[in-house]
C-alpha positions in Angstrom: 31.1 32.4 75.2 34.4 33.4 76.6 36.4 36.7 75.8 39.2 36.8 73.1 42.3 34.9 73.9 44.7 37.9 75.9 41.3 40.0 76.7 39.9 40.5 80.0 36.7 40.9 81.8 36.5 42.7 84.2 34.2 41.9 87.1 33.5 44.3 89.9 36.5 43.1 92.1 39.1 42.9 89.4 37.7 46.2 88.4 38.1 47.9 91.8 42.0 46.9 91.5 41.9 48.6 88.2 40.5 51.5 89.4 42.9 51.8 92.5 45.8 51.4 90.1 44.1 54.5 88.1 43.8 56.4 90.9 46.6 56.3 92.2 48.5 57.1 89.3 46.3 60.1 88.3 47.4 61.1 92.3 50.9 60.8 91.7 50.7 62.8 88.3 48.9 65.4 89.2 51.0 66.2 92.3 54.0 66.2 90.2 52.3 68.9 87.9 51.3 66.8 84.6 48.3 67.2 83.0 45.9 64.2 81.5 45.4 64.1 77.6 43.7 60.7 75.5 43.7 60.2 71.9 42.0 57.7 69.5 42.6 54.1 70.3 42.6 53.7 66.0 45.1 55.3 64.2 46.5 55.1 61.0 49.1 52.1 60.2 51.6 54.7 58.9 51.7 56.0 62.4 53.6 52.8 63.5 55.4 52.1 60.4 56.7 55.4 60.2 58.8 55.0 63.1 59.4 51.1 63.6 59.4 50.1 59.6 57.2 47.2 58.3 58.2 44.5 60.6 55.9 46.3 63.1 52.9 45.1 61.5 52.9 41.3 62.8 52.4 42.5 66.3 49.5 45.1 65.8 45.7 44.5 65.4 45.5 46.4 61.9 43.3 46.1 59.3 41.8 48.0 56.2 38.6 49.7 57.5 35.4 50.8 55.2 36.8 54.0 53.9 39.9 51.7 52.4 42.1 53.2 54.9 45.1 51.2 57.0 44.5 51.4 60.6 45.8 49.8 63.7 44.6 49.6 66.9 47.3 51.4 69.0 50.1 49.5 70.5 51.5 52.0 72.6 51.0 55.7 73.6 54.1 57.3 72.4 53.3 58.0 68.7 49.7 59.1 69.2 51.2 62.0 71.7 54.0 63.3 69.2 51.8 63.3 66.9 49.0 65.4 68.6 51.8 67.6 69.9 53.6 68.4 66.4 50.2 69.7 65.5 49.1 71.6 68.3 52.9 72.4 70.0 52.0 76.1 69.5 49.1 76.8 71.8 51.1 75.0 74.6 54.2 76.8 76.7 56.7 74.4 76.8 58.0 72.3 78.6 54.6 69.9 78.5 54.0 67.3 81.4 51.7 65.2 79.9 50.4 61.9 81.3 47.7 59.5 79.8 46.3 55.9 80.8 45.5 54.2 77.3 44.1 50.9 76.9 46.6 49.3 74.6 46.9 46.6 71.8 49.5 44.0 70.7 48.8 40.7 68.9 51.5 39.0 70.5 52.1 35.3 71.9 50.4 35.4 75.5 52.8 34.7 78.5 53.0 35.6 82.2 52.8 39.4 82.4 52.0 40.0 78.8 48.4 40.2 77.0 47.1 41.4 74.2 45.6 44.1 75.7 46.7 46.3 78.9 46.2 49.6 80.2 49.2 51.5 80.8 50.4 54.6 83.0 52.2 57.0 80.4 53.9 60.4 81.4 56.0 62.4 79.1 57.8 66.0 78.6 58.1 67.7 75.9 60.6 70.3 75.2 63.0 69.7 77.8 66.7 68.7 76.8 67.9 69.1 80.4 68.2 65.9 82.6 66.3 67.5 85.0 63.2 66.2 82.9 64.8 63.0 83.2 65.1 63.0 87.0 61.6 64.1 87.3 60.3 61.2 85.2 62.3 58.8 87.1 61.4 60.0 90.3 57.2 59.9 89.1 57.7 56.2 88.8 59.5 55.4 92.2 57.1 57.8 94.0 54.4 56.0 92.3 55.4 52.7 93.7 56.5 53.5 96.8 52.5 55.2 96.8 51.3 51.5 96.4 53.2 50.5 99.2 55.9 48.7 97.0 59.5 49.4 99.0 63.5 49.4 97.8 63.2 45.5 98.6 60.8 45.2 95.9 62.0 46.7 92.8 65.1 48.6 91.6 65.4 51.1 88.6 68.0 50.1 86.2 69.9 52.8 84.0 71.4 52.9 80.8 72.2 55.7 78.0 71.9 54.8 74.4 74.8 57.8 74.0 77.1 56.0 76.3 76.6 53.0 73.9 77.0 55.1 70.8 80.3 56.0 72.5 81.6 53.0 73.3 80.3 51.0 69.9 82.5 54.1 68.3 85.2 53.0 69.9 85.1 49.6 69.2 85.3 50.4 65.6 81.7 48.8 64.8 80.3 50.8 62.2 77.2 52.7 62.5 75.0 50.8 60.5 75.7 47.8 62.7 74.6 49.3 65.9 71.1 48.3 65.9 71.8 44.7 65.7 74.4 45.1 68.4 71.7 46.6 70.6 68.9 44.4 69.9 71.4 41.6 70.6 71.9 43.1 73.8 68.6 44.0 74.4 67.9 40.3 74.5 70.9 38.5 76.1 69.0 38.2 79.2 66.1 36.5 77.7 68.4 34.2 75.7 71.9 31.9 76.5 75.1 33.6 76.6 76.4 31.5 73.9 73.4 32.8 71.3 74.3 36.4 72.3 77.9 35.7 72.1 76.9 34.5 68.0 74.9 37.0 67.6 77.4 39.3 68.1 80.0 37.3 66.4 78.4 37.8 63.0 78.1 41.3 63.5 81.7 42.7 64.8 85.0 41.0 65.8 84.8 42.9 69.1 81.6 40.7 71.0 83.6 40.1 73.8 84.3 43.7 74.6 80.3 44.6 73.5 79.6 42.0 76.5 82.1 43.3 79.1 80.7 46.8 78.5 77.3 45.5 78.9 77.8 44.3 82.4 79.7 47.4 83.6 78.1 49.2 86.3 79.9 52.5 86.1 78.1 55.4 85.2 79.0 57.7 82.6 79.0 61.7 82.9 75.0 61.6 81.9 74.5 58.9 84.4 76.2 60.5 87.2 74.3 63.6 87.0 71.3 62.0 86.9 72.0 60.2 89.9 72.9 63.4 91.9 69.7 65.2 90.7 67.5 62.0 92.0 69.5 62.8 95.7 68.0 60.5 97.8 65.7 58.3 95.3 69.0 57.2 93.9 68.6 54.5 96.4 66.2 52.6 93.9 68.6 52.9 91.3 71.5 50.7 89.4 73.4 51.4 86.1 72.8 48.8 84.2 74.2 49.0 80.4 71.8 45.4 79.5 69.4 48.2 79.3 68.9 49.5 76.3 65.1 49.6 75.2 64.1 47.8 71.9 62.6 50.9 70.4 64.9 52.4 67.9 63.5 55.9 68.6 65.1 56.5 72.0 68.3 58.5 72.0 69.6 59.1 75.3 69.2 57.8 78.8 66.8 55.1 78.8 65.5 52.9 81.8 63.6 50.0 83.3 62.3 49.1 86.7 62.2 45.4 87.5 60.9 43.3 90.4 63.9 42.8 92.7 63.5 39.3 92.8 63.6 39.2 89.0 61.0 36.7 88.6 58.5 39.3 86.4 58.9 41.4 83.4 59.7 44.9 83.6 57.4 46.8 85.6 57.9 50.5 83.8 60.4 51.5 81.0 61.2 54.6 79.4 64.0 57.2 78.1 64.8 60.1 76.0 63.0 60.1 72.4 64.3 63.6 71.1 63.5 62.7 67.6 60.5 61.2 67.3 58.3 64.3 67.1 60.4 65.6 64.3 60.0 62.1 62.3 56.5 62.0 63.1 55.6 65.9 62.9 57.9 67.6 61.6 58.5 69.4 64.6 61.9 69.4 66.7 61.3 69.3 69.9 63.2 66.9 72.8 61.1 64.5 74.4 61.4 61.6 76.6 58.6 59.6 78.5 57.6 56.0 80.3 54.8 53.5 80.0 53.5 51.2 83.2 51.5 48.7 82.4 49.0 47.3 84.8 49.6 43.2 84.2 52.9 43.2 85.6 52.4 46.0 88.6 49.1 44.1 89.6 51.0 40.3 89.5 53.8 42.2 91.7 51.1 43.8 94.3 49.2 40.6 94.2 52.6 38.3 95.3 53.6 41.4 97.9 49.8 41.5 99.3 49.5 45.1 98.6 46.2 44.7 96.7 43.4 46.1 98.5 40.4 43.9 99.7 37.6 44.4 97.4 34.7 45.7 99.6 31.7 47.5 98.0 31.1 50.6 99.8 27.4 52.0 100.3 26.7 54.2 102.6 22.9 53.6 103.4 20.7 50.9 102.9 17.0 51.4 103.1 14.9 48.6 104.7 11.5 48.7 104.0 9.8 46.9 106.8 6.5 48.0 105.4 5.3 47.7 101.7 2.7 50.9 102.3 5.4 53.1 102.7 7.3 52.0 100.0 6.1 55.2 98.2 7.4 57.5 101.4 10.5 55.3 101.3 11.2 56.2 97.8 11.3 59.8 98.4 13.8 59.1 101.5 15.8 57.2 99.4 15.8 60.2 96.9 16.3 62.9 99.1 19.6 60.6 100.6 20.9 60.5 97.3 20.4 64.1 96.6 22.8 64.8 100.0 25.3 63.0 98.5 25.0 59.1 99.9 25.3 56.1 98.3 21.9 54.5 98.5 20.5 51.1 97.8 17.3 49.1 98.6 14.9 46.2 97.7 13.8 46.9 94.1 10.9 44.0 94.9 9.3 43.3 98.4 11.3 41.0 100.7 11.3 39.8 104.1 13.3 42.4 106.6 15.8 39.6 107.7 16.5 39.3 103.7 16.9 43.1 103.2 19.1 43.2 106.4 21.5 40.1 104.9 21.7 42.2 101.2 22.8 45.5 103.3 25.7 43.4 105.2 26.6 41.6 101.5 27.0 45.2 100.3 28.8 46.7 102.9 26.6 49.3 103.9 27.6 51.5 106.8 24.3 52.2 108.0 20.9 50.3 107.4 17.8 52.7 107.8 14.5 51.2 108.5 11.2 52.4 107.6 8.5 51.2 109.4 5.1 52.0 110.2 5.0 53.1 113.7 8.1 55.1 113.2 6.8 56.9 110.2 3.5 58.2 111.8 6.1 59.8 114.4 7.8 60.6 111.6 10.8 58.9 112.3 13.1 56.5 111.0 15.3 53.5 112.7 19.0 54.0 111.7 21.4 51.2 112.6 24.7 51.1 112.3 25.9 47.9 111.0 29.2 47.6 112.1 28.4 48.3 116.0 24.6 47.1 115.6 23.7 50.0 117.5 20.5 51.5 116.5 18.5 54.7 117.4 15.6 56.7 116.1 16.0 59.7 114.1 13.7 62.4 112.8 13.1 61.7 109.2 13.7 64.6 107.8 17.1 64.9 109.9 18.4 61.5 108.5 20.8 62.9 106.1 22.5 65.2 108.1 23.0 62.5 111.2 24.4 60.1 108.8 26.9 62.8 107.2 
């Protein structure tokens, strides 16, 4: 039986890649002073319809549970974070710098770079309105990708600002209630023919040509100029691109996405400022901003660039039992090595010495410790370096110290 469409089985090699990403995400977030949190994978359906309307339901894994509650598997982490912060913000000094690595679920059409479940690196700052917070998040995202071996030739941060769009649409005389439809058309313009975008805009406003002209403008406004200045040398990874508006309606300020430089994949990461969401979810007025970086597209990009680490099972010691009468003694040695912090494996059932050595090689053991009758009588074992083949006899009582 196969996994459900859009879901993944993680065999040891693919799980090792996932763990490599998780370790890098955690290391970088910690270096930036972020603290890890988590929330439940199942939330009230209302948490998502409250901010996105009933149309979001078709994208969710939602159902009625045995308590007759309308619930959904989380499609994103930000609403959960907003709910948690609204409930407990008084317990923490502001600003909050929190990160999480949730598993997310969306009932969507599968395509390259998009599955129905994925893991995501989320980093958010709560309680800070200064643009320094925006710069901090962009810098964290850039440094995280660089830590994975990517360079300026591999990705670009595309910066935009919802406030700049609001000012421009106001200048063009577009009614405020029409702004969402205009931004939705702009958000989709890179994935649709230009003629279709023009048709959408023409149905909303007579100023469609000016809207498209602004969307393709690359000059930063006051806020984006300040952001680029705050980023310093990291601004070299960025460019202003007003075609980025982010489809989620709760964004209120600077928004951005990271794309591969060749434009062949979906967005690697994206985020922005959402100053009204916590008040909407929990009635607490706190400025907020964050980003998400998914594992699916990122893994594809790293694979294409040859930057995924080779899968090598790591084992410190494989204990070779050359005489079955010594299995009990060997177990005592194995347990002592494990207690000393070594990763140790051995043949669970009797096997030829040659097969035990083959297994040691297959498991990537650094050393083999041979428990043989002659050596054991002398209180010793044979230590073999599996890389060089060098062998030496070592006192059994000193083997852990010798290996470490």
